[in-house]
C-alpha positions in Angstrom: -11.8 -27.1 -28.2 -14.7 -29.1 -26.9 -17.9 -27.4 -26.0 -20.6 -28.4 -23.6 -22.7 -29.8 -26.5 -19.8 -32.1 -27.4 -19.7 -33.4 -23.9 -23.5 -33.9 -23.8 -23.4 -35.8 -27.1 -20.6 -38.0 -26.0 -22.2 -38.8 -22.7 -25.7 -39.2 -24.2 -27.2 -36.6 -21.9 -28.6 -33.1 -22.2 -26.5 -29.9 -21.9 -28.4 -29.1 -18.7 -27.2 -32.4 -17.1 -23.6 -31.5 -18.1 -24.0 -28.1 -16.6 -25.3 -29.6 -13.3 -22.4 -32.0 -13.0 -19.7 -29.4 -13.9 -21.1 -26.7 -11.6 -22.5 -29.2 -8.9 -25.7 -27.2 -9.0 -28.3 -30.0 -9.1 -28.7 -33.6 -8.2 -27.6 -36.0 -10.9 -27.7 -39.8 -10.5 -24.3 -41.5 -9.9 -24.6 -43.3 -13.3 -25.2 -40.2 -15.3 -22.6 -38.3 -13.3 -20.0 -40.9 -14.1 -20.8 -40.8 -17.8 -20.5 -37.0 -17.9 -17.2 -37.0 -15.9 -15.8 -39.6 -18.3 -16.7 -37.5 -21.3 -15.2 -34.4 -19.7 -11.9 -36.2 -19.2 -11.9 -37.8 -22.7 -12.6 -34.5 -24.5 -10.5 -32.4 -22.1 -13.4 -30.1 -21.6 -12.8 -26.8 -19.7 -15.9 -24.9 -18.8 -15.9 -21.1 -19.7 -15.1 -19.2 -16.5 -16.4 -16.1 -18.2 -19.8 -17.5 -19.0 -20.0 -19.0 -15.4 -19.1 -15.7 -13.8 -21.5 -13.7 -15.9 -24.3 -16.1 -15.0 -23.5 -15.5 -11.3 -23.1 -11.8 -11.8 -19.4 -11.8 -10.9 -16.3 -11.2 -12.9 -13.9 -12.7 -10.2 -11.7 -9.7 -10.7 -10.3 -7.4 -8.0 -8.7 -4.1 -9.1 -5.9 -2.7 -7.1 -4.8 0.9 -7.7 -1.5 2.0 -6.2 0.0 5.4 -6.0 3.6 4.7 -7.4 4.5 1.3 -8.7 8.1 2.3 -8.9 8.1 2.5 -5.2 9.2 -0.9 -3.9 6.8 -0.6 -1.1 3.8 -0.6 -3.5 5.5 -3.4 -5.6 5.6 -5.5 -2.5 2.0 -4.6 -1.8 0.9 -5.8 -5.2 2.7 -9.1 -4.7 1.0 -9.7 -1.4 -2.3 -8.6 -2.9 -2.0 -11.1 -5.8 -1.5 -13.9 -3.3 -4.4 -12.8 -1.2 -6.7 -12.4 -4.2 -5.8 -15.9 -5.4 -6.5 -17.3 -2.0 -10.0 -16.0 -2.3 -10.4 -17.3 -5.9 -10.0 -14.0 -7.6 -7.7 -12.5 -10.2 -5.9 -9.2 -9.7 -6.0 -6.2 -12.1 -3.2 -3.8 -11.3 -3.3 0.0 -12.1 -0.7 2.8 -11.3 -1.9 6.3 -10.7 1.6 7.7 -10.4 0.4 10.1 -7.6 -1.6 12.0 -10.2 -5.3 12.6 -9.3 -6.3 13.0 -13.0 -4.8 9.7 -13.8 -6.7 8.1 -10.9 -10.0 9.3 -12.3 -9.3 7.7 -15.6 -8.3 4.4 -14.0 -11.6 4.4 -11.9 -13.6 4.9 -15.2 -11.7 1.9 -16.8 -12.4 -0.3 -13.6 -16.1 0.4 -14.2 -15.9 -0.9 -17.7 -14.1 -4.0 -16.6 -16.9 -4.8 -14.2 -14.5 -5.5 -11.3 -16.1 -7.0 -8.2 -14.2 -4.8 -5.9 -11.4 -2.2 -5.5 -8.5 -1.8 -3.2 -7.5 1.9 -3.7 -4.4 3.8 -2.5 -6.0 7.3 -3.1 -3.9 10.2 -4.4 -6.5 13.0 -4.2 -8.3 14.6 -1.3 -11.6 13.1 -2.2 -12.7 10.0 -3.9 -15.6 9.9 -6.5 -18.5 7.5 -5.8 -17.6 4.2 -7.3 -20.5 2.7 -9.1 -20.7 0.2 -11.9 -22.3 0.8 -15.3 -25.6 -0.2 -13.8 -25.4 2.4 -11.0 -24.5 -0.2 -8.3 -21.9 0.7 -5.7 -18.7 -1.1 -6.2 -17.2 -2.4 -2.9 -14.1 -0.4 -2.2 -11.4 -0.5 0.5 -9.0 2.6 0.8 -5.5 1.3 1.7 -2.8 3.3 3.5 -4.4 6.7 3.1 -7.8 8.0 3.9 -9.9 10.6 2.0 -13.1 12.4 2.4 -15.3 9.4 1.7 -18.0 8.1 4.1 -18.8 4.9 2.0 -15.5 2.9 1.9 -13.7 0.8 4.5 -10.1 1.9 5.3 -7.0 0.0 6.3 -4.1 2.3 7.5 -1.3 2.6 10.0 -1.2 5.1 12.8 0.9 7.6 10.9 1.0 10.1 13.8 2.4 7.3 16.0 5.0 6.5 13.3 6.3 10.1 13.2 6.2 10.4 16.9 8.1 7.2 17.6 10.9 7.9 15.2 11.3 11.5 16.5 11.2 10.5 20.2 14.0 8.1 19.5 16.2 10.9 18.1 15.2 13.1 21.1 16.1 10.4 23.5 19.7 10.4 22.0 20.0 14.0 22.8 19.2 15.6 19.4 17.5 18.9 19.5 18.3 20.3 16.0 16.1 17.9 14.1 15.0 18.3 10.5 12.6 16.3 8.3 12.0 15.4 4.7 8.2 15.0 4.7 5.8 13.6 2.2 3.1 15.7 0.6 1.1 17.3 3.4 -2.2 17.1 1.5 -2.0 13.3 1.9 -3.0 11.7 5.3 0.3 9.8 5.3 2.5 12.8 4.8 0.5 15.0 7.2 0.1 12.4 9.9 3.9 11.6 10.1 4.7 15.3 10.1 2.1 16.0 12.8 3.6 13.1 14.9 7.1 14.5 14.5 5.9 17.9 15.6 4.0 16.6 18.6 7.2 14.9 19.8 9.3 18.0 19.3 6.8 20.3 21.1 6.4 18.0 24.0 10.2 18.4 24.6 10.0 22.2 23.9 12.0 21.9 20.7 11.2 24.2 17.7 12.7 23.1 14.4 14.2 25.6 12.0 11.8 26.2 9.1 14.3 25.5 6.4 15.1 22.1 8.0 11.6 20.9 7.2 11.3 20.2 3.5 8.9 18.0 1.4 10.4 15.2 -0.6 7.1 14.3 -2.3 7.6 10.7 -1.4 10.0 10.5 -4.4 13.7 9.4 -4.2 15.0 12.1 -6.7 13.1 14.9 -4.9 14.4 13.8 -1.5 17.9 13.7 -2.9 17.7 17.2 -4.1 16.2 18.7 -0.9 18.5 16.7 1.3 21.5 18.3 -0.4 20.1 21.7 0.2 19.6 21.0 3.9 22.9 19.2 4.4 25.0 21.9 2.6 23.7 24.6 4.9 25.9 26.1 7.5 23.6 25.1 10.3 22.7 21.6 9.2 20.7 19.5 11.6 22.2 16.8 13.7 19.4 14.4 12.8 16.8 14.0 10.1 13.5 12.2 10.2 12.4 10.9 6.7 8.8 10.1 6.1 9.2 7.1 3.8 11.8 4.5 2.8 12.1 5.7 -0.9 13.1 9.1 0.3 15.5 7.6 2.8 17.3 6.1 -0.1 17.6 9.5 -1.7 18.9 11.0 1.5 21.6 8.3 1.9 22.7 8.8 -1.7 22.9 12.6 -1.0 25.1 11.8 2.1 27.4 9.6 0.1 27.8 12.3 -2.6 28.6 15.0 0.0 31.1 12.8 1.7 29.1 12.8 4.9 28.9 9.7 7.3 25.9 8.2 9.0 25.6 8.3 11.9 28.9 10.1 12.7 28.0 13.2 10.9 24.2 13.0 10.9 21.7 10.5 12.4 18.8 9.3 10.2 15.4 7.7 11.2 12.6 6.9 8.8 9.1 5.5 8.5 8.3 2.8 6.1 10.3 -0.2 4.9 11.0 -1.3 1.4 12.5 -4.6 0.0 16.3 -4.5 0.4 16.4 -1.7 2.8 17.6 -4.1 5.5 20.8 -4.5 3.4 21.7 -0.9 3.8 24.8 -0.1 5.9 24.4 1.3 8.4 21.1 -0.4 9.0 18.3 2.2 9.0 16.4 2.9 12.2 12.8 3.0 11.1 9.1 2.4 11.9 7.7 -0.4 9.9 4.3 -1.2 8.6 2.8 -4.8 9.2 2.2 -4.7 5.4 1.2 -8.4 5.1 -1.4 -8.2 7.8 -2.7 -4.9 6.3 -3.2 -6.4 2.9 -5.0 -9.5 4.2 -7.3 -7.3 6.4 -8.1 -5.2 3.3 -9.1 -8.3 1.3 -11.1 -9.7 4.3 -13.1 -6.5 4.4 -13.5 -6.3 0.7 -14.7 -9.9 0.2 -17.1 -9.4 3.1 -18.6 -6.4 1.2 -18.7 -8.4 -2.1 -20.2 -11.5 -0.5 -22.5 -9.9 2.1 -23.3 -6.5 0.8 -22.5 -3.1 2.0 -22.2 -2.6 5.9 -24.3 0.1 7.5 -21.2 2.1 8.3 -17.6 2.1 7.0 -15.1 0.1 9.0 -11.7 1.7 9.8 -8.9 -0.6 10.8 -5.7 1.1 12.0 -2.5 -0.9 12.5 0.3 0.3 14.8 3.9 0.7 13.4 6.8 -0.9 15.1 10.1 0.9 15.8 13.1 -1.1 14.4 16.4 0.2 15.8 19.4 0.0 13.4 22.7 1.7 13.4 21.9 4.9 11.6 21.4 7.0 14.8 23.9 8.0 17.4 23.9 10.1 20.5 24.2 13.8 19.6 27.4 14.3 21.5 29.2 12.1 19.0 28.4 14.5 16.2 31.2 16.9 15.4 30.3 19.8 13.2 33.1 22.5 13.2 31.9 25.9 14.3 28.3 24.7 15.1 27.1 23.9 18.6 25.7 20.3 19.1 22.3 21.5 20.4 20.1 24.5 19.8 
């Protein structure tokens, strides 16, 4: 593999001249430039990106830490982030915390050792440790999807309260009053916000849900399947369920199938969040969707602004609005026939 010295020798110039041509960092006469460029082509010389980045004090690496890579939502997020990073001239390093705060701490330590220029973090704990590199300098960070007790980082989220409220209001407008929910973890802002939005909608209509109709599915398909069966096999099962994310909706739909129940004839389902392939479900799921592509692009815009221009005086918080997408998974409550159980309560 040719080195900068080989190029300099072939062109009859100094290594400093080769560097100036390759990096376009100083004036070089047209005649010398032509000789260097010819030598570069002849020797198939490729300058060391590592060396160039070290000289500039940059690694050109962005770390992205997602909460659950098995969740198709986060897989899609990573694909969009990879495209965004490449558009800005960066490479992406992907980490999965698996919803475990201790795993997140270990990941953040490894990111410091990699000297990443910035971090997009989906936090899994209630607080985030100060992100500083090995020299003590703050690492630009954007929190994505969730917020934590951190007054240093920018955040890009959706309005989770609005998401829960929109989905629940749709069910209420169809006449449902016995509405249950499979929530996310309530210690996370996503789980708590969607639950709060649902409760706000119910209380505004003077509806009080039965306590055993509100269960946590931990944002996991398997857990949602188990709690869904417990709710659905009860004698006073709800006429409708609001599910706080797409993965848990899949678990619920599987539980319905295994129990021989029909959607929406036996129970209406509304969800928040979309995942790849969910549009192929039958019936099509009524859900509130994230503008995920716009959210990822905004996160990278904020992050690259921090990397390029330094830390802003105050963190910036960008909140996107979810959109209600009406499918066929909800029906008016009067169409629900549950022997021995009144349609409303």
